[in-house]
N, C-alpha and C positions, 0 to 999 in steps of 0.2 A: 234653800234660798239664802241670799246674802244681803244684809242691810248696811248701807254705807252712806255717809254724808261727806261729799267731796268739798274741799276748800281749795281755792286757787292760791298758789304761792306767790303770785306777782300781781301788782295792781294793773288795772285796765288803763291803757294809754288813751289820751284824747284822740278822737277820730282824725283830727287834722295832723297829728303826729304819727299816725299808725302806719306800720309797714303794710304793703298790700300784696295780694296774690296776682299772678298773671291771669287776666281774664280768660275764660274758656271760650274758644272759637270753634266754628263749624267749618269743616272742609269735607266735601263729598258727603258720605253717609256716616261720619264719625265726629267725635269731639276731640279737641286738642288743647293741651296745656303747653303753650310754647310750641315746640316741635314734636312733643310726645303725645301719643294717643292717650286719651283720657276715658276711663271707664267709670260709670257711676256705681258707687258702693254706698248705698244710703238707706235711710229710713224715712217714713212719713211721720211728721211731727206736729201734733196739735194737742198738747196737754189740756185737759178740761172737757174735751169731746163736744158733742152736739148741743149739750144743754146750755153752754155759755159761749157767746161770741167774744172770745178773749184773744188778744194778740200775744203769742208766746215770746215774740222778739222785742216787745216793748218793756219787758221786765228783766233787768240785768241779773237779778237773783235766779231766775229760771235758767238763764244761760250758764251762770257759774255752777249751778247744780247739775246741769245735763251735759254740757259740752265735754267734761272729762269722761263721761260714759260713751259719748260718740267716739272719742279717741280710743278708748279701751276696746270698743267693738272693731275698730279698724275701718271706720267709715270715712267717706270723703264727700258725702252729699246729704242734705236734708231737704225735704219738701215741706213747705208750710202752706196751709189752705186758706187761712184768713188772717189779715193784719189790719191794724188801725192806721190809716194813712195820715192821721193828724199827730201820731205819737213820734217820739224820737227813738231811733233804733241804733244809734252810734255804738253804744257799749256792747250790745249783743252781736252786732255785725263785726265788731273788732274781736270779740271773743272767738267767733267763728273763723275769722281770718287768721288769727294767731294759731288756730288749730288746723289750718289748711282747709277750711270748710267753705264750700260754695252753696248758694241758695237757689232753689227753684220755687217760685211763688205763684199761688193762685190769688189773683187780685180781686175776684168777686167776693161779695159778702151776702148775707141773707137779705139785705135791703137793696143791694145794687147788683143786679144780674139779669140775664135774659130769661124771660118767662117762656118755657117750652110750649105751654098750652096756647099762648098768644104772643108770639115773639115781637111782632111789629111795634106795638105800643111801648114795650119795655126797652126797645133800642132807641134811645133818645139822647139828647145833648147832656142832660143831667147825669144820666148813667155813664156816658163817656167821660164826663168831668171827674167822676169818682175813680174810674179806671186810670185816667191820666194822672190824677193826683197820687195814686198808688205808685205808678211808674216814677213820678217825681221823688217820692219818698225813698226810693231804692236805687235810682239810676246812678248815683254817685259812688256806690260800693262796687269795687272790682270783683268781689266774690259773689256777685249775682250771676248765676249761670244763665237764667232765662225766665221768661214769663209764660204762663199758660193762658191762652185766650179762652179756654173752656175746659170743663171737666165733666165727662159723661152727659153732655147735653143731649146727645142721641143715646137713649138708654134702652131701645128696643127696635125691632125692624119697622115699626110704624110710627116712629118719632123722628123722622129725618127732615121734616119741614123746617126746623130752626137752623139747619146747616148753613144756609146763605147768610144768616144774621151772625153766626159765629165767625164765618169767614170775613164778613164785613168788619167785625171787631178786630180780627187779625190785621186786616188792611189798615184800620184806623190806628191801632197801636204801633204798627211799623212806621206809619207816617209821623206819629207823635215822637217816637224815639229818634227818627231821622232829624226832626226839626229841633228837638229839645234836649237830646242827650249827646254827650261828648263821644260816646262810643256806641257801636251797634250792639244791641242786646237781643239774643234770639227770642222769638215768640213761637209758641207751640200749642198743641192740643193734646189732651189726655182722654183716651177713649175708653168706654165701658167694655166689659167682657161680653160683647155681642159678636159672636163669630160669623154670623150670617152676612153682615154687611160691614165688617171691619175693613176689608180691603177697599170697598167703595169709599169709606171715610178717609182712608190713607191716600187714595188717589185724589179725592175731591179737594182736600186741604193742601195738596201738593200740585195742583194743576193751575194753569193760567199764568198771568203776569207775576213776575217776582215780587211786586209790591203787595200782592195779596196771598202769596204762598206762605205756609208755615215754615219754620226753620228746624223744627224737631217734632217728633211724634212719640207720645207716651202711651203705653198699653197697660190698662189695669187688668191683670190676668191671674186667675186662680186655678189654673188647669192641672198643675202638678201637685197632687195630693198624697203626701206621705211616701215612704220608702217602697211601697208596692207599685208606684208609678215609675215612669222612665222617660227618657228623651223621646222615645217613640210614642208611648202610651199617652203622654201629656199633650201631644200635638206639637211640641217644640220643633221636632224634626221637620214636620210638614210645613210649619210656619217659616223656618229658615229657607226651605226650598221655594216656597211661594213668594216670600218677600225678598228674595235674593237680589232683585234689580231695583229695590226701592232706593231712592237717591238722597234721603235725609237720615239723620241719626234717629235710630229706633231703639227704644229701651222700655223696661217695665216701670211704669210710674207707680204701680202697686203690684206686689206679689206676695204670696205666702198663704196658701190654702190652709184652713184651720179645721177641716173636717176629720183629720187624723191628728190626735193629740198624744203626746206633746209634739209640737212642730220641730222637725229636725233639719229642714231646708236642704234636702238632697239636690234640688234643682240648681243650687249654686255650682255644683260640679260641672254643669253644662253651660250655665250663663257665662262663666269666665273661661270657657274652653274655646279653642279655635274652631270647634264644630259650630259655634254660634257667633263668634266675634266678628266675622265678616259681615254680619247683618245687624247684630245687636250690640249695644254699648252699655251693658249692665242693667241695674235696676234698683228700686227702692222697696224695702220690706214694709208692709203695713202691719203694725205701726209701733211707734216707740212706747207710748204709755198705754196701760190697760184702761179701757173706758167701758167696761162691762160687756164687751163683745167677743172676748176670748181671742183677741189679736195682739195684746200688749206684750212687749218685751220686759217691761218693768212696771211696778206699782209705785206711785208717787204719793207721799203723805207729807205735806209741808215741804221742808228742806231735805227730807230723807227719801232715798230711792232704794227700793227693794228689787233686785234683779230676779227674774223668773227663769224657768228652765229654757224657754225660747231664747232668752238672751245668751245663755251659755252655748246653746246649739248654733246660733247665728255667728257668734264670735269664733267658734271652732271652725265652722265651715269657711268663713271668709279668710281665716288664717291659712287654711289648708289649700285653698285654691286661689293663687295670686293671678294677677293680670298676665296675659301673654306678652312676650317680648315683641318689640317692633310694632308694625302697624296692625297686626292681628287680622290681616286679610281685608282691611277696609278699602272702599272704593273712593276715588277722588272725583267721580262724576256727580254733578248736581243738577241734572236736567229736569225740567218740569214733567210731571205725569200727564197722561191724557185724562180729561174729565170723564167720570163714569157715566154711562147712559142711564136714562130714566128707566126704572123697573118697578112696576106696580107692586106694592106690598113689600118691597125690599129697599129700594132707593128712589124715593119720589122727589127728586130734584132735577129740574130741567137743565142740562149742561149748557144750553144756549142762553139762558137767562142771565142778566146782569145782576151784580150784587146790589143790595139796598144802598141807596144814596146816603152820603153822610148827613146826619140829622141837622136841621137848621140850627145855627148857633154854635155848632161844634167846631167849625173851621176856626173860630176865634181862639179856641183853646189850643189848637195845633199851632197857630201862628204866634200866640202870645203867652202860652203856658196855661196850666189848669187853674191857677189861682189858689185860693184858700182851700185846704183839705177839710172835709167835713167829718171824717172819721166814722166810727161805728155807730155813733149816736145821731148821725145826720138823717135826713128824711129818706124814705123809700123812693126809689125810681122805678119800681116794678108796677107798671100799669097794664091794664087789659084783663081778660078773663082769668080766673084762678080755678077753672074747672078741672085742670089736670095737675096733680102732684102739689097741691097746696101752693098755688101761685108760683110755680116754677121750681119746686124742690125736687131733689133726686128721688125717683120712684123706687120704692122698696120691693117692687114686683118685677123689675127688669129681668127678663129671662134670656139666658144664652144657652142654646142647645146646639151642639156641633157633632158631626159624625167623626168616627175614628179614622177615616181616610182623609187624604189631602183634598182640599176644596179645589175646584176647577178655576181656571182663568185668574190665577193669582190670589184666590180667596184664602182665608185662613182656615185652619182646622184646630179645634181644641178637643182632644180625644174624649168622646162620650161624656162630656162634662156639662151638666145643667147647673148654671150659676144663677142664683137669685140673690142679688145684692146691689147695693149702690155704694158710692164712695164717700169717704169723709170729705166734707167740704164741697161736695159735688155741686157744681154750678150755683147756686144761690144760697147754700146753707153750709154752716161750718162743718157739720158732720152728719152723714146719714150712714149708720153702721152697715157693714157687710154681713149678710147672712147667706152662706153658701150651702147648697145641697148638691153634692157631687158624687157621681157614681164612679168609683175607681175600678179600672180594669187591671186585675192582677195585684199580687200583693202590693311710727305709726303711719297709716294711710291718710291721705288728705280727706277732708270732709267737705262735701259740696252742698250748698243750699240752693234750692231752685225756687223761682218765683213763678206761680201759675195763676193765670187769670181765669177763674171759673165763671161760666155762664149758668144761669138758672136752668135746672133740668126740668 
C-alpha cells in the first residue's frame, strides 16, 4: 500500500473566472462531449459513508485531497449520492472542472425522498422544493452531467408500486430545469441489481411523452465476479443482445463485485470494448473510499490517502483498455419505448394509468424558483407509513436471482448471480452498503461528476 498526501500546485480560481468544460449531451443511446462520443470512466464518491450525511463537495479540502487521485486513476466521472443544497460548491466544482471532471448527482437525502412503503404522502410540495433547490445549487456548473431522479427505489420484484411516483419526479424535475435552467440537464434513474424486472423498469421510465421520459439509465450491477467469470458467464453478453434496441444511454451506475478478493476488474476489458459500446457507455466503480464494506479503493485518514490493491488494479485496467475510436457503434435513434404490461408479482404498474398530479403548491416553485434551500438540517418531508425499510430506506435484503441464459422478450440476464445488496445513498439514505452473495460459474482522462436524485427506497 502507498500513503500519499497530495498538494495542489495552483490556487483555485473564483467560479466566475473559471474555465468551463463542454457540457455532456445526449444523442440517441450515447453521451457526447462536443462531437465526440463520451464514455463514463468513474467511481462512486461519498467519503464518510452511511453514518454521516455529509456533503463531500462542500469541503474544498476534500477535493484538493481526492481529485489528484481521480486524475491518477484516469477517471472522467464521479457520482455523489448526497449533497447539502444550502452549501457553496464553487471551489470543489472548479477543482473537478480543472481536472476535466463531470458530476452525476443523487439529490435525495435521508430526510427528503420518496417512501417506498407509502409513496403518496412523501410525494409532496416540500419534498419537491428540496429537490428543486438541489438543482438550483448545481445547474450553473457546466460539468454537471446529469441528475438521478431515483436510486434503487424498486429493490425487488414486489416493490414496483412507487414507480409512478419516481416517474412523476422525473417529469417535475424536467419541468423545473426547462423553466429555471439556462441549459437542458439530463435526468435519469439508477436501478437495483434485480434482473427479473430490470427490462420493465427500462421500458417504463422510457415510455410515454418526452416530458416524462428519463434521459439516461444507470444499472447497479455486480454480476461479473473475479477472473473466473467472463463476458458470457456474467450475463453481459445476454444483456447486450437484449438491450440492443434501447434508445437511451445505458451505463453501470455501480459495478465491482467484491466476493472475489482482491478485486481485479476484469470486466473493464468488455465494458470499453466494441462488443459492448453499441449499447453501454461505460460505468462507475463502487466505491472510492473504504467504508467498512470491502468496496473501497482507498483508505482516508484526515488529509492522508492510502491506496489499496483495488486502486492499483483499477488504474491498470483503465489504462490498458482505452475507449474505442469513433462512435463505437452508437445509435442516433431516441424513440420512446412501449410501456410494459401489468404482470402480477413482477411488474404491478397499470400502463394506462396517469402519473400522480403535481402536488398542490409545487407549481409556484416551477414558475418562480425553489426559494431558500434548507440543506441537510432542514425538516423531513417523508410522511406516511414507515412499515417498510425504515421509512423508505434501501432494503438490505433486496435479492436478485437470474438464470444463466438470456431472458426472453428483452429481459436481462445476470448469470446465476444472487445479489443481496443495496446501494450507497439509495433513495433516502446516504449509504446502505452492498453485501453480495454471488455464485460464480467457472474460474489524463477526463473526470465526470454525475448528479443523481435518489428517492427513498
